[in-house]
Steps between C-alpha positions, in 0.01 A plus 500: 500500500429365852174316572377426845300185557431248763750224563222252527371624175833445344526146636161357503198354301511245230775483253342605174735676259872434558792530280837321566780430269750277658834369340756262625752644753860410533434310821369148481239588756157633402317816611274445801348824653534831640310709765176646371395666826672734570595477129871443437695719262496249205132423543383869519725614217351213289144629594619859431606449156311201360312592172231320320754408228713313743781760503614656820523876474549658854320799628699501822845652456675242727349225298597665174854545602504126620377411156758727337777312683377146491237468237138395526561125556561534885140643520362227276671271749405717802453189721846366434743686760649184629818318568521107465785489762339738770460243777354761723817712520493883526785697637819414308308315219340775300715808509367819668354716224373195303234373738203604296630334189604181666865559409418421143598690182165474344315699780798720588303820402243440772764562767495877412482721809254757407163657619273442212429134486133394527399556851252335727356704781444339842436563861752392772383218716208414293440131397486444138467196267836430327473334162778329310465351149504110484611509142634151601399350828778382741501425880692739704501817720464862422715746695393850524755788565473881525753779491593650821389846604723759358571308175492725184346379171808671330741262675561147337324242711742303728430208717582709804197720402264224550334349812266198491147541612298193382526156340230263360551129419312332231201748485179438315462563136209649304530251214743287307815645351553608148277820519493781735379310807695555810607397850342729769530557866422774753784682658516807735719778370763627738409785728683827520554520116491838311586603166668298217607139554561177324334161595715228380370137453721204499328181405701201596409169364516193720535245232806662315757771533304738267391835660305798370527865584266796478536872585182704563526876538250632765439810691340511834270811475165361639410344167283200435701341242470745218756480217658805337740522218305247287295618208351655317124482587490127583199374703453168649205349682510472874533158668192304593654289773870444630690259291367571161718484187715807408436684160726670278427818316155482326481485125422854359160538381495539122356820350122519466402474125354793323120467511324419177133486397413138435320407180168324585497142377225240536522281821681175439485197725782492766717184465568316806831566681744229601808326359428619137448864591877589504819380392865561611830488331853468646816702388842472668659855519861554389604610850613164628802385706634162599240337729250781451260620223235757460163421297204687401150353457235660279131437566242552207127504533402230231115550566261729327418691820682677768711294743474591871802332657749232403719233647810345328628172624803288399731230647880513527666161449859622531524629864452854391363751752423874543731787591242737644156485349355611166448855421170606352338189658442328825682179591248256647720173525870461441702225343453240379128535437478869422183720506512874418189731465417850386550809709204733557597730222564239215212265596260623227585417136301575195471234227841430351663747755822395676669555841862393580690413812851412569716337765841396582590131587766275619618197292535468134228619276283205408526386139263429359288761663244371761150453406297795617124476578297817542151510665266767603235526788 
């Protein structure tokens, strides 16, 4: 199913409900970022298939075939197309036909030459704001390339197909690394472009030999940044100002409960809300890998009246951090002093009712579990 939506809508507004499961890669380097606007293949395939359970089940056929070839893990690590020994090299370093995957085995499926990758619709010559995830922040330069006129998306991408059109050194960031904040800069798209193209971004660090690679499939058809081939039926809020954080797919709204007729009861005093109005418990999930873990937190209304909002806080003492942000909750502050609050749809809890949220993290799962505090407005 193909869903058309605004590029800005795909890539802006506060990060509220994200899922990311990241495991250790064979390379000693860690994952650091990919292009969000226009969306790279790995990023948009992650957006396309991400479910509230944390699984990635693609709707897009190209993404589905990539998962069939390489598994879900490259999309959990959508920001990890990198080479530790890149050193700014292009032609002769990464072979033709392997550019989008950075010449790695892990991301080889994202080199496929086909016409059904998620697609961003643009207008030739227009200035847009490029956005690149700052999953880890580094000094360096972003080099932008685009395919030459006459290139066909059914032809494996070669270095000779690309021409440079922009670069940006140490651009501003929307926020600290570790979530879906990003670098951003304005660039004018090349003139005289029509039809299908690839925009290729090469991020060259200035403090190491590590480089990062992103292929974004675009079509110059007079579009304003709409994205097709991602779905189904995802809607995201428009941006308020340039340089706002990038969201991932929204958490699906749970089904509306069947209405019941309440039994009248005598009025009772409403107890005060505050620290004693809710409690939170921690559970480490079995889906863990070296250097990474997944956890679930359950919030319970411990008061005798309805709860309208909750916030859970804890402190990491072992260097743990987030991979993405919680699902079914909003990340307010990251490690080490973590604060997570409710979403709009799970803010209200009846007495003794619960709501759960999960997240994926770097480091070793803390043992014993951290002390959780739960407060309400």
